[in-house]
N, C-alpha and C positions, 0 to 999 in steps of 0.2 A: 570056207575057212579063209581068213584074211592072210595076205602074204606076210612072211616074217621079215621084219626090218632089222638091220644090224646097226648097233651103235658101238663105236670104239670107246674104250675106257682107258684114259691115259693115267697110268700109275707109275710113271717114271720118276716121280718125286718121292715115291715110297721106297726108301732104302731099308730093307728088313732089319728090324731091331735097332734102328737109329733115329727114327723120327717120331717115336712116342705116340701121342694121341692121334696124330694124323693117320698113322698106320692102323690103329685100332678102329678109328672111325670108318675108314675105307673098307676094312675087312667086315665090320659089323653090318654096314649098309649093303654090301654086296651079298653077304650071307643071307640077309633078310630078303633081298631081291631073288636069290636062288630059290627060296621057299615060297615067296608070295608074289613075285613079279609077274607081269603079263606074259603070256606065251608067245605073243606076236612080236616081241622086241628081244633080240638076241645080243647081249653084250659080248664083246671080244676084248679081253684084257691085254694091255701092252705093259709089260713089267720088266723089272731088272732081274739079273741073275740072282738066284737065291729065294725069290719070292715064292716059286712053286713049292720048294722044299719047306719054307716057313709056313705056308698056308695051303697044304695039299687039298683041303676040302674045296677051296675056290678053283684050284686047277682041275679038279674033277667036275665041277659044276659048269665051268665056262671054258670056251676056247681061249687059249692063252698063247701069246707070242713073246719071246724073251728078246730084249734089246741087247745087242752085243757091245755094250760100252761098260766102262768101269763105273759102277754106281756110286763109288765114293768120290768121284770127281763131279762137283756141281756144274762146272762149265761144260763138261762133256754131256751131261744129262740134258742141260738146257739146249745145247746144240742139236742133240739127237731128236728132241721134240719137233724142231723145225725142219729136220732133214729126214732121218730114218722113219719117224712116226708119220710125218706129213705125207710121205710117199705111200704109206700103207693105209692110213685112215683118211680117205678122201671125202667121206660122207659125214654123218653126225658124230660128234666127239664130245665126251664129257671129261673135262680136265679136273682131276681131283687136287691138283697142287696149288690152287689159289691164284693162278694167273694163266693167261692165254699165251701160247708160244707166238713167235713172230709169224710163223706160217701154220695154218691149221685148216682142217676140213670144216664144212658148214652143214647144218647149224651147230652151234656150240653151246655147251653148258660149262660153267666153272663153279667149283665149290670154294667158298671163302670161309676159312676157319676163324679168323679174327682180323681186326684192322689195326693191330698193334704197330706195324711199321709206320702208319700214318698218325696214330694217336701218341705213340711214344717212340719216336725215332732214336732217342738217346739209348735205347736198349739194344741197338743193333750197331754193327760196324758202319763206318761212314759210307763205304762202298755199297753195302747191302741196303742200307736205309735209302740211299739215293736211287738205287735201282728199283726197289719196291715202291718208292713214292711215285715213280713213273709207271711201273708195270701194273700195280693194283688198280688205280683209277682207269687205266686204258682197258684192262681186262673187264672190269665191271661195266664200262660203257659199251664195249663191243660184243660181249656175250649175248646170245639170244635168251638164255636162262641163267640167272644167278642164284646159286644155292647157298643159303646160310645154314650153319650147323646148329643154330639155336635161334629162338625168337629175338634175343638180344642182338645177335649179329644182323638179322634181317631188318630190325628196327634201325640200327645204325646205317645200314645200306640205304634204306628209304629216306632217312633224314639227311644223309651226307652226300647223296649223288642224285643228279637230275635225270633219273631213269624211270621208265614206266613201272609202276609198282606191281603190275600184273606179271612181270617177268621175274620177280623175286619170290622165291619159295623157301620154306624152312624144311629141311630134312634132318631130323635128329638122329643121333646114333642108335642103331638097332640094339634092343635089349632082349636076349633070348628068354629071360624069365624075370618076372617082377616079384620080389619078396613081399609077402603079406605081413610079416612081422620081423623084428630084428633077430638075428641069429643069437643063440645062446653061447656065450664065451666062457671057456673054462680057464683061460689064461689071464694074465694081468691086462689092465686097460692099455690099449695100443692105438697109437696114431700112425696111420699108414699114408705116406705121401709118394705116390708113383709118378714122379716127374723128373725129366732130365734136368741137369744142373745148369740151366740157362739163367742169366741174371733176372729176367722178368718173371721167373718162377718163385722168386723171393724166398729161397731156402733159408737165408740168414734171418729173416723176420720170424719164420717158423721156429728155427732153432732157439732164438732169443725167447720167444713166447714159451717154448717147451721148457727151457731152463727155469723160468719163473714158476711154471706149473709143477715141475719136478721137485722144487723146494718144499712145496706143500703136500705133494703126492709122489713120494719117491718110487712107488711101485709102477708108475706109468712108463710106457716104452714109446720111443719114436723110431719108426722104420722108414728109411729113405731108400727107394729102389734104384735111383739114378737113371 
C-alpha cells in the first residue's frame, strides 16, 4: 500500500457566507474529493472560525484546523497565511484564494477564479486593483500548478501568461446531480440571480432588462439573493 501524502488546503480566504461563489466552489470541489479522491492523498483544511459550523460535512470528512484570527479583517487573513499557516503547512499546499501568500510551503497549487482585476481594474478600489495586479501574475508564475475554475479561465491563463501549459488544469465546480430535464414549475416565471451586490455583477443591467420584460409579462418575478 502506498504511503499517504498530506496536502494542506488553504481556505483562509473563505469567510463563511460572505464570499459567494468562491465558497460554493471550494465546498463542492472538496465534497467531490471526499467521495472520489485518491486514498493516498490526505487533505488537511485550514479554515476560519465558523467554517466547521457552516460546512459540518467537510469537517467530518477531513482533518481541519481553525485559524485564530478575525476572518472579517482581510489584512489579518493575508498576514496569517504567511505566518500562522506557513508554520503549519510546510509541504504541499493548495491555495484556494486566487493568489500565493508571501511565504508558503512547496509544491504549491493556486486556484484562479477569474482575471477581472487585470481585465477590469476599474471595478475594484484603487488599492485592491494595484495589489492584485501584482499578486495575481506573481502567483500564476510561481505556482507549480495553476487551477482554472472553467475552460475559459484556463484559456485566458494560457494566452496571457508565459507559463508551461502543462501546469494549467481546469477543475470545474462539483455537481452532485445532473438534471435530465427542466423542473416543472407551479409558480410564476422567476428569474433567480444569486450574486453579491458587487459592481461587476451588473445588477443594474439585470434590473433594467427585467423592467422592460415586466412591461410585457407582468407575472414574471425577479429574485435577488444578495
